[in-house]
N, C-alpha and C positions, 0 to 999 in steps of 0.2 A: 755151223759156220761154213762159209764158202771158201774154196781154194781159188782165190782170184788169179793166181799164176797160171792155173790150168784152164781157165775159162777163156773163150774167144772174146774178142772185142764186142761182138754183137750180143753175146750172153751178158756181159758186164753192163752194156748200155741198157738192155731190157730191165735188169734189176734196178739200175739207177732211175729209169723212167717210172717204174712202179713206185719207188720210194718218193719221187717227186710228186706223183699223183696223191700219195698218202700225206704229203707235206712233212715227211721225216727227213732227218739229216742225210746227206749223201753217203756219209761214212757209216760203218757198223750196220750193214743190212740185217734186218731181223729174219727169222725163220719164215719161209713161205707158208701161206695158208693152203696152197694147192689149187688146182684147177677144178672148180666145182660149177655144176650148172644150177642157175637160179631163175625163178620166175619173178621178176622185178615189176612192181606195179605202184603207182601213186595216183591220187585223184585230187581234183580241186575241192576246196572246202565246200561242204554241203552240195557237192556235185554241181556247182555252178559252172556253166560253159565258159570259163575265163580263158582257156587256151584257144577256144573257138571263137573268140571275139571277132576275129577277121582271118581271112585266108593268109594274109601276110604274116599274122602271128603264128598261125599253124605252121607255116613253112619255116619261119625263124626258129620256133621251138623245136620242130623236127631236127633241123640241122644241129642246134645246140645239143639236143639230147644224144644224137648219134655221135657227135664229136666228144661228148663227155665219156661215153663208153669206149670210144677208140683211144682217148688219152689215157684211160685207165687199163688199156690193153685187154679189154673184155671181148670175147668172141661172140658176135651176135648170130643167133640162129633165126630169130623172128621178133618183129616188133610192130606195134601199132599205136598211133596217136589219135585220140578222139577229142572232141571238143572239151570234155571235163575229166579226162584220165588218160593214162597210157599203160601199156603192158610191153615188157621186153623179156625175151628168153635169151639168156647169155651164159657163156662160160666165163666165170669170174675168177681172177687170180688173187686179188686182195679185196675182200668183201668190205672191210672198214674204209679203205680208200675210196671205193666206188660209192659207198653210202655218203661219205663226206662231200665228194664231188657233186653228187646229185642234190644234196642239201644246198650246196652253194648255187647250183643251177636254179633250183626252186627259189631260193632267196633273191638272187639277182633279177630273175624275171618278175617275181612278185613286186619287187620294188618298181621296176620299170612299168609294169602294167598299172600299178597304183598311181604312178605319176601321169600316165597317159589318160587315165580315166578319172583323175582327181578323186581318188578313193583312198586318201592317206590312212595307213594303219590297217587297212583290210587284210584279212587272212585269205591267202589265195590257195595254199596247199594244205592237205590234211594227211600228213605223215608219208611214209614210205614203207613198203612191205617187200621183203626179199625171202620168198619161199624156196627152200631147197628142193631140187629135183631128185626123186628117190630112185628112179630106174629109167632105162631107155624108153619103155612104154609110156611112162609118165612124161618124159621129155617130148615125145611125139604128140601125145594128146594135148600137151600145153601149147605146142606149135600150132596145132589145129585150132585150139581155142583162141589163140591170139589172132590168127588169120580170119577167124569167123566172127570176131568181136564186133566189127562195124555192122555185120548182118544181125547179130543178136540184138544190138541196140537200135536197129531199125534205120540206119543211115543209108544203107544200100541193100540191094537184093542179092548181089554176088560179090564174092571175095575181090575179084579183079576190078570192081567199080570204085574201090576206095584207094585213093593215091597216098595217103599218109600211113604207110606201113610197108612191110615186106611181101605181102601176099601176091602182088602183081609180078614181082621178080621170081617169086617161088613158082608161080603158075607158068611163067614163061620158060623156066629152066627144068621143069619136072613134067614128064609125060602125064597126060590126063588119067591114064589107067592107074598110074602110081599114086596120083593125088586121091582118086576114089578109093583105092585099096587102103591107103593110109587112113582116110576118113572113116572107112568101115571097121578096120581093125583097131584103131585108136580113137574111139568116140570121146567127145568132151563130157558126155553124161551130164552130171550136176555141177560141174566145175564152175566156180564163181558164185555159187548160190550163197546169198547172205553177205557177200562183199563186193560183188559186181553186178548187182541187180539194176 
């Protein structure tokens, strides 16, 4: 239980915001799950490029995706949106709340896309996977994997050429020598084999 009397207004507001994200009553806050890093990924059903239907849709979905993580007070380290799937590396406070919010994001957009394309009843997304990050080296390898994903799938030749993700900002704010060192020390190896081919 929390000692509400000893908490600052900012701490109380943060707890209430998390509970709202989870759609729980504002009173009787539950025990925190704690801050844990996750590799969050979801793909379009049968890997159809439904997100990539248009540039406008990519922009809109990027904004909605980032807003969803922000509203659930998740700390993003890396993200990428491709025409048929996305990856996010984030420190998550309430896993269940984020899963629920992402499910609503998928449902809301699926409905809209089906209306736009006159494809009533079409399944747009195939689940959501939240893989826990096991170590700092795993976290950095995952970050490299996410930034490399558009290259891996053949959309661009260099990380910085893909605008729907955090790679460009990462490259602008990190010395080239550090980027290279990170890539060499924390390779992506066979990450994604069997589920992101």
